[in-house]
C-alpha positions in Angstrom: -22.8 -18.4 -38.8 -19.4 -19.9 -38.4 -16.3 -17.9 -39.4 -14.8 -21.0 -40.8 -17.8 -21.7 -43.0 -17.7 -18.1 -44.2 -14.0 -18.4 -45.1 -14.8 -21.6 -47.1 -17.6 -19.8 -49.0 -15.3 -16.9 -49.9 -12.6 -19.1 -51.4 -14.2 -19.5 -54.8 -13.2 -23.1 -55.1 -13.4 -24.9 -58.4 -16.6 -26.8 -59.1 -14.8 -30.1 -58.6 -13.9 -29.4 -55.0 -16.6 -29.6 -52.3 -16.1 -28.6 -48.7 -18.5 -29.3 -45.8 -17.9 -27.6 -42.4 -19.3 -29.0 -39.2 -19.0 -27.6 -35.7 -19.4 -29.1 -32.2 -18.7 -27.7 -28.8 -15.1 -28.9 -28.9 -14.0 -29.0 -32.5 -14.6 -28.1 -36.2 -14.6 -30.8 -38.9 -13.9 -30.1 -42.5 -14.8 -32.7 -45.1 -13.1 -32.0 -48.4 -13.8 -33.9 -51.6 -10.5 -34.4 -53.4 -11.2 -36.7 -56.3 -8.3 -39.0 -57.1 -6.2 -37.8 -54.1 -4.6 -40.2 -51.6 -2.6 -39.7 -48.3 0.6 -39.6 -50.4 -0.7 -36.8 -52.6 -2.3 -34.5 -50.0 -0.4 -32.2 -47.6 -2.1 -30.2 -44.7 -0.4 -27.5 -42.7 -1.5 -25.1 -39.9 0.7 -22.0 -39.8 0.1 -18.4 -38.7 -3.6 -19.0 -37.9 -4.2 -20.4 -41.4 -5.0 -23.9 -42.7 -3.4 -24.9 -46.0 -4.4 -27.9 -48.0 -2.5 -29.0 -51.1 -3.6 -32.0 -53.2 -2.7 -33.4 -56.5 -4.6 -35.9 -58.5 -2.7 -38.6 -60.1 -4.2 -40.5 -63.0 -3.1 -43.0 -65.5 -4.6 -43.4 -69.0 -3.9 -45.9 -71.7 -0.9 -44.8 -73.7 -2.9 -45.0 -77.0 -5.2 -42.2 -75.8 -4.6 -38.5 -75.3 -6.6 -36.0 -73.3 -8.9 -33.8 -75.3 -10.5 -32.0 -72.4 -9.8 -32.0 -68.6 -12.7 -31.0 -66.4 -11.0 -31.3 -63.0 -7.9 -29.5 -61.9 -4.8 -31.7 -61.3 -3.7 -29.5 -58.4 -5.6 -27.9 -55.6 -4.1 -25.3 -53.2 -6.5 -24.0 -50.5 -5.7 -21.6 -47.7 -8.3 -20.9 -45.0 -8.0 -18.4 -42.2 -8.8 -20.1 -38.9 -11.2 -18.8 -36.4 -9.7 -17.5 -33.1 -11.2 -20.4 -31.2 -9.2 -23.1 -33.1 -6.4 -24.5 -31.0 -3.5 -24.4 -33.4 -1.1 -25.8 -30.7 -3.2 -28.9 -30.1 -1.8 -32.3 -31.1 -3.8 -33.2 -34.2 -1.8 -36.2 -35.3 -5.0 -38.2 -35.5 -7.0 -35.3 -36.7 -7.0 -36.1 -40.5 -8.0 -39.1 -42.5 -8.5 -39.6 -46.3 -10.6 -42.4 -47.8 -11.5 -42.7 -51.5 -10.6 -39.1 -52.1 -12.5 -37.6 -49.2 -10.3 -35.8 -46.6 -11.8 -35.4 -43.1 -9.9 -32.9 -40.9 -10.7 -32.4 -37.3 -9.6 -29.0 -35.8 -10.0 -28.9 -32.0 -11.2 -25.7 -30.3 -9.3 -24.1 -27.6 -10.8 -25.0 -24.2 -8.9 -22.3 -22.4 -7.0 -22.9 -19.3 -8.5 -22.9 -15.8 -6.7 -20.8 -13.3 -6.5 -22.4 -9.8 -7.7 -20.3 -6.9 -6.4 -20.6 -3.4 -7.5 -19.3 -0.1 -5.5 -16.6 1.3 
């Protein structure tokens, strides 16, 4: 079982937040449902071997109505420990997209560095 998937399970996320974890030979992918969130209302950081996702949901309601009950949180703050094989130094500028409140985040794995060998 993946360490990243285990970390997601242990978060105790609210029922309104769903996180799927995928893994390939060269990367992990996290798909996070963030209802009502946009690229302007989501921030993602990698720091000290942790991934942090903050999202806020903006909504508008007609002024003649007031909320009686709110079933989804207006703010989400998720911090995940990253597995040792995630390359936190990799360039991930194209690693995140959000479409209709679904954040997809690609985290490349470290491929290691080959050490050249010479005759001698």
